[in-house]
C-alpha positions as a printed Julia matrix, in Angstrom:
264×3 Matrix{Float64}:
 267.37  140.63  12.73
 266.74  142.37  16.03
 263.55  144.45  16.1
 265.49  147.67  16.81
 267.16  147.63  13.39
 266.37  146.94   9.75
 268.28  145.41   6.87
 268.62  148.92   5.44
 270.45  150.02   8.6
 272.78  147.03   8.38
 273.53  147.88   4.75
 274.14  151.52   5.7
 276.53  150.51   8.47
 278.46  148.22   6.13
 278.66  150.87   3.39
 279.16  154.07   5.39
 280.67  152.78   8.62
 278.05  154.63  10.67
 274.32  154.5   11.37
 271.9   155.78  14.02
 270.1   153.2   16.2
 267.14  154.79  17.96
 266.47  153.71  21.52
 269.21  151.09  21.86
 269.81  151.95  25.54
 266.49  153.71  26.19
 265.43  151.23  28.89
 268.8   151.61  30.62
 269.27  155.39  30.75
 268.81  155.7   34.52
 271.2   152.81  35.12
 273.87  154.29  32.85
 273.5   157.74  34.41
 274.05  156.18  37.84
 277.1   154.35  36.5
 278.56  157.54  35.04
 278.06  159.32  38.37
 279.83  156.46  40.15
 282.62  156.54  37.56
 283.17  160.28  38.01
 283.17  159.97  41.8
 285.45  156.92  41.7
 287.64  157.39  38.6
 289.78  154.54  37.33
 293.5   154.56  36.46
 292.85  155.83  32.92
 290.62  158.76  33.84
 291.57  162.05  32.18
 290.64  165.71  32.21
 290.98  166.85  28.6
 291.28  170.62  28.91
 294.35  172.8   28.88
 294.85  175.5   31.5
 292.5   178.39  30.86
 289.95  176.42  28.82
 286.45  176.66  30.29
 284.14  173.88  31.38
 285.09  170.27  32.0
 285.78  167.38  29.61
 286.13  164.14  31.59
 286.71  160.72  30.12
 287.52  157.28  31.48
 287.45  153.74  30.13
 287.76  150.05  31.0
 285.59  150.27  34.1
 282.71  147.93  33.32
 284.02  145.09  35.5
 284.11  147.33  38.6
 281.02  149.48  38.02
 277.94  147.27  38.47
 275.66  149.57  36.49
 277.82  149.15  33.38
 278.01  145.39  33.88
 274.21  145.26  34.13
 273.7   147.24  30.93
 276.16  145.09  28.97
 274.44  141.92  30.16
 270.81  143.06  29.97
 270.66  145.35  26.92
 270.25  144.34  23.28
 273.66  145.78  22.38
 275.29  142.39  21.76
 272.58  141.11  19.44
 272.3   144.4   17.54
 276.09  144.47  17.17
 276.06  140.95  15.72
 273.52  142.02  13.09
 275.44  145.18  12.16
 278.82  143.42  11.98
 277.39  140.3   10.29
 279.09  138.3   13.01
 278.02  135.12  14.79
 279.58  136.12  18.09
 280.28  139.33  19.94
 282.97  140.08  22.52
 283.28  143.09  24.81
 286.35  145.18  24.07
 285.84  148.07  26.47
 283.51  150.74  27.79
 284.16  154.49  27.61
 282.56  157.42  29.41
 282.87  160.97  28.01
 281.34  163.91  29.85
 281.29  167.5   28.61
 279.87  169.84  31.19
 277.99  173.01  30.12
 280.27  175.73  28.77
 282.94  173.33  27.49
 283.94  174.8   24.15
 286.69  172.25  23.42
 285.81  169.92  20.56
 286.75  166.24  20.55
 289.5   166.06  17.89
 288.88  164.16  14.66
 290.3   160.64  14.94
 289.8   156.97  14.17
 289.74  154.56  17.11
 291.28  151.63  15.26
 294.91  152.85  15.11
 294.95  153.25  18.9
 293.73  149.68  19.51
 295.59  146.37  19.56
 292.76  144.66  17.7
 292.57  144.07  13.95
 289.61  143.06  11.79
 286.63  144.7   10.1
 283.91  143.16  12.28
 283.72  145.71  15.06
 281.35  148.4   16.3
 281.25  151.23  18.81
 277.95  152.39  20.26
 278.03  156.05  21.37
 274.95  156.9   23.41
 274.12  160.24  25.06
 272.4   160.28  28.42
 271.13  163.81  27.79
 269.31  165.25  24.77
 271.91  166.49  22.3
 271.61  168.9   19.39
 274.83  170.85  18.97
 277.17  168.57  20.94
 276.52  165.27  19.21
 279.0   162.84  17.68
 280.1   163.58  14.11
 281.24  160.8   11.75
 282.66  160.92   8.22
 280.74  158.46   6.04
 282.93  155.93   4.24
 286.14  156.8    6.09
 286.41  153.25   7.46
 287.26  152.15   3.9
 290.1   154.63   3.3
 293.33  153.12   1.96
 295.4   154.35   4.9
 294.39  155.0    8.51
 294.52  158.47  10.05
 297.59  159.19  12.18
 296.67  158.82  15.87
 297.66  161.75  18.06
 297.63  162.62  21.74
 294.58  164.79  22.37
 296.19  167.38  24.63
 299.73  167.49  23.23
 298.53  167.02  19.62
 301.71  165.07  18.91
 301.8   161.87  16.85
 301.17  158.59  18.66
 303.3   156.29  16.47
 306.69  156.94  14.84
 306.15  155.79  11.22
 303.97  158.56   9.87
 304.29  157.31   6.26
 301.84  154.52   7.05
 299.15  157.04   7.99
 297.45  160.07   6.51
 297.49  163.37   8.41
 294.42  164.23  10.44
 292.06  165.88   7.92
 289.66  168.78   8.41
 286.37  167.24   7.23
 284.47  170.55   7.34
 287.05  172.42   5.26
 287.48  169.5    2.86
 283.76  169.05   2.23
 283.55  165.49   3.52
 280.18  163.82   4.11
 279.6   164.22   7.84
 276.8   162.36   9.62
 275.42  164.04  12.71
 272.07  163.62  14.44
 269.95  165.23  17.11
 269.61  162.49  19.69
 267.52  161.56  22.71
 268.89  159.77  25.78
 269.46  156.12  24.95
 269.79  156.58  21.17
 273.1   155.3   19.83
 275.41  156.09  16.95
 276.92  152.81  15.75
 280.26  153.27  14.0
 283.19  151.18  12.83
 286.57  151.49  14.57
 287.93  152.87  11.29
 285.33  155.62  10.99
 286.75  159.13  11.39
 284.79  160.92  14.1
 284.84  163.82  16.53
 282.39  165.95  18.48
 281.64  169.62  18.95
 282.17  171.36  22.24
 279.24  171.67  24.59
 278.3   175.34  24.64
 274.76  174.56  25.83
 273.44  174.93  29.36
 272.95  171.18  29.84
 275.39  168.37  30.48
 276.46  165.99  27.72
 277.07  162.63  29.31
 277.91  159.87  26.84
 278.37  156.14  27.33
 280.26  154.24  24.66
 280.51  150.48  24.33
 283.15  148.94  22.04
 282.5   145.42  20.72
 284.28  143.05  18.32
 283.16  140.15  16.14
 284.35  136.94  14.51
 287.43  138.28  12.72
 288.9   140.26  15.63
 292.53  139.34  16.3
 295.27  140.73  18.51
 297.76  142.81  16.51
 301.09  144.36  17.47
 301.33  148.14  17.14
 304.52  150.2   16.8
 303.92  151.89  20.13
 301.75  151.77  23.26
 298.06  151.16  22.62
 295.11  152.91  24.19
 293.64  151.26  26.2
 296.89  149.49  27.11
 295.53  146.37  28.91
 298.9   145.6   30.55
 299.82  141.97  31.1
 297.39  140.49  28.59
 300.0   138.0   27.26
 298.32  137.62  23.86
 300.3   136.96  20.7
 299.77  138.41  17.23
 296.94  136.7   15.37
 295.2   135.32  18.44
 291.52  135.77  19.23
 291.08  138.15  22.17
 291.18  136.15  25.41
 287.64  135.51  26.58
 288.36  135.83  30.31
 289.27  139.49  29.7
 287.0   140.13  26.71
 283.95  137.95  27.3
 281.5   136.75  24.68
 278.16  138.47  25.32
 276.25  137.13  22.31
 276.53  134.06  20.14
 274.08  132.94  17.45
């Protein structure tokens, strides 16, 4: 077991699909901040501005940039994320799936909609983890996760964030996006320092409040998969799309695109 986590945290992650890991990226905060700045100045092909006309502030996100942004490559290679992920997932090996940057500037009232990541992805399996780490102190703009939602019988219908339309055609296979606050669900939310990380399963329902503070909320997210991860066909385009991957259903994710960063 890595020194940053305990068996109790592993058990919590397995049961609830979410746990807080203090200081996971603490030694890499300056590096990640520099990478985010580079990412915002040199956005990739998937970069998005997630506000409608008339909404205040700025909500920027971009993903799949770690191979071209050296700061992100350094953090993936030098941090303890791979080993901690292996412990949480109970996996012998860990592959990179993708990185994700989400920045809410001060005065951005728009909330991140409730969603599960899994239905958007072309990967199947229960051994997976996302690390969401703020690069600024957060109190009211932190990530919010619904405990136990990774074990729901059906996944939540994926939707397009701006259009709020459904992502896939067969809605019977999904449940409508719930309102966890109105429905009294058990929501986990923490005050966090730069470099702390929320670890959550791809099936965990999550969202985030708007940033109505006077400070930025820069977040770096790293998505990893374990032993049971397999490529799966979805009924529509996936996000991220990874065009030209040439994988077939049931295959392990190709290691030249999704490298192994830890193996026990």
